[in-house]
C-alpha positions in Angstrom: -53.6 -25.9 67.5 -52.1 -22.7 66.1 -54.4 -19.7 65.0 -52.3 -18.0 61.8 -55.4 -16.4 60.5 -58.0 -17.9 57.8 -60.8 -17.2 60.7 -63.4 -15.8 58.2 -64.6 -16.6 54.6 -65.9 -12.5 53.8 -63.6 -9.6 53.2 -65.9 -7.2 52.8 -68.4 -7.7 56.1 -67.2 -8.8 59.9 -69.2 -10.5 62.2 -69.8 -7.9 65.1 -71.4 -8.7 68.4 -73.2 -7.2 71.1 -73.6 -7.9 74.5 -76.1 -10.9 74.9 -77.3 -11.0 70.9 -76.3 -13.3 68.0 -73.4 -11.6 65.8 -74.4 -8.8 63.4 -72.8 -8.1 60.2 -71.8 -4.7 59.0 -69.6 -3.2 56.4 -66.1 -2.0 58.0 -67.2 1.8 56.5 -69.1 1.9 59.9 -69.7 5.5 60.6 -67.8 5.8 63.9 -69.5 8.7 65.1 -72.4 6.7 66.5 -69.8 5.3 69.3 -68.6 6.5 72.3 -65.2 5.3 71.9 -63.1 3.2 69.0 -60.3 0.9 69.6 -58.4 -2.1 68.7 -57.8 -5.4 70.4 -54.6 -7.4 69.5 -54.6 -11.2 69.8 -51.2 -12.9 70.0 -50.9 -16.2 69.4 -47.7 -18.8 70.7 -48.9 -22.1 69.7 -52.6 -22.6 71.1 -52.2 -20.1 73.1 -52.9 -16.0 73.2 -50.9 -13.6 75.4 -53.3 -12.2 77.5 -53.5 -9.4 80.6 -55.3 -8.8 83.9 -56.2 -5.1 84.0 -54.5 -3.2 87.2 -56.4 -1.4 89.9 -56.2 1.5 88.3 -58.0 1.4 85.3 -61.7 0.8 84.2 -62.8 -2.7 85.0 -59.9 -3.5 87.2 -58.5 -7.0 87.7 -60.4 -8.3 84.5 -58.8 -10.4 82.2 -58.6 -9.5 78.7 -56.1 -9.2 75.3 -54.4 -6.4 75.1 -55.6 -3.2 73.2 -56.8 0.2 74.2 -58.3 3.4 72.4 -57.3 4.9 68.8 -56.0 8.7 69.4 -57.2 11.4 67.5 -55.3 10.9 63.9 -53.7 7.3 64.5 -54.7 4.2 62.4 -55.6 1.2 63.8 -52.5 -0.6 63.2 -50.5 2.5 64.8 -52.9 2.2 67.9 -52.1 -1.5 68.1 -48.1 -0.6 67.8 -48.5 1.9 70.6 -50.8 0.4 73.0 -48.3 -3.2 73.2 -45.6 -0.5 73.5 -47.1 1.4 76.4 -48.8 -1.9 78.2 -46.5 -4.5 77.7 -43.0 -2.9 76.2 -43.5 -5.1 73.3 -43.0 -4.3 69.7 -45.5 -6.0 67.5 -46.5 -6.1 64.1 -50.6 -6.2 63.0 -51.3 -8.9 61.0 -55.1 -9.0 60.1 -58.0 -7.7 60.9 -59.9 -10.5 62.1 -63.8 -8.7 63.1 -65.1 -6.0 64.9 -67.8 -5.7 68.1 -69.3 -3.3 70.0 -69.5 -3.5 73.5 -71.9 -3.4 76.1 -70.5 0.2 76.6 -71.2 1.7 73.0 -67.3 1.2 72.6 -66.1 0.0 68.7 -63.5 -2.7 68.8 -61.7 -4.0 65.7 -59.8 -7.1 66.4 -56.5 -8.0 65.4 -54.3 -10.8 64.9 -50.8 -9.2 65.8 -47.0 -11.0 65.7 -44.4 -10.3 67.8 -40.5 -11.8 67.5 -40.1 -14.7 69.7 -37.3 -12.9 71.6 -39.1 -9.8 72.2 -41.7 -12.2 74.5 -39.2 -13.1 76.8 -38.8 -9.6 77.6 -42.5 -8.2 78.4 -42.9 -5.1 80.5 -46.0 -4.5 81.9 -47.2 -0.9 82.7 -49.1 0.8 85.3 -52.3 -0.4 83.5 -51.6 -3.9 83.4 -51.2 -6.0 86.8 -50.0 -9.7 85.3 -49.7 -11.1 82.1 -50.3 -15.1 80.9 -50.3 -17.3 78.2 -53.7 -19.4 78.2 -55.7 -21.1 75.8 -59.3 -19.6 74.1 -60.8 -21.9 76.0 -59.0 -21.0 79.3 -59.8 -17.1 79.3 -63.5 -17.7 78.2 -64.1 -19.8 80.7 -62.0 -17.7 83.6 -64.2 -16.0 86.2 -62.8 -12.4 85.7 -62.5 -12.5 81.8 -63.9 -9.0 80.6 -67.1 -9.1 79.4 -66.5 -7.2 76.1 -64.0 -10.3 75.4 -66.6 -13.0 75.2 -68.0 -12.7 71.5 -65.2 -12.8 70.2 -64.0 -15.5 72.2 -66.6 -17.7 71.5 -66.6 -16.7 67.8 -62.9 -18.1 67.4 -64.0 -21.1 69.4 -66.7 -21.9 67.3 -64.0 -21.2 64.2 -61.4 -23.7 65.8 -64.3 -26.3 66.1 -64.2 -26.1 69.8 
C-alpha cells in the first residue's frame, strides 16, 4: 500500500493527540507560546515503507526509532525546518508536500507532521550525521510494534494505520 496523501477530510482542523488520550481537534492557528518547543516531522514513503531513523546516543531519547524531524529555528517556516532537518540529519534533499496533522508530545512539544518527497536517486545516498545511529525503511505497523519506537510517534502511527484500514 502506498500513502500519497488524502489522510484527512478536514482542511481547517487537524487531529491532535496527547499521550494516553484520544485525538483532539484544534485550529491550525494555535497559539505556539503555550508549548515548550515547536517542531516538524517528515514522513517519506517508498511504496508501503517509510523512512525512519534510530536516534544516536548523543541526543534526547537515545536509540529510539522515529520519523526524521526536529525543532523549528527562529524565523523558519515549517517547510524550511523540514528541508533543513532532513539535510542535516540525513544529507537528503526533500520537498514538503502536505501537512498531515499536529500533535502535542508528553513533553509539551507541538509537532507538525508532514508528508515529504525525495528524488529516488537521492535515497541511495543517505548520509546520517552524529544525531542518527542508523536508517531503515519500515512499514507503519513495523514501526508501531517496534519496542524502541519513540512514544511521540505512536499517536500518528495509530492514526495513519486507522486511516489505512490496518
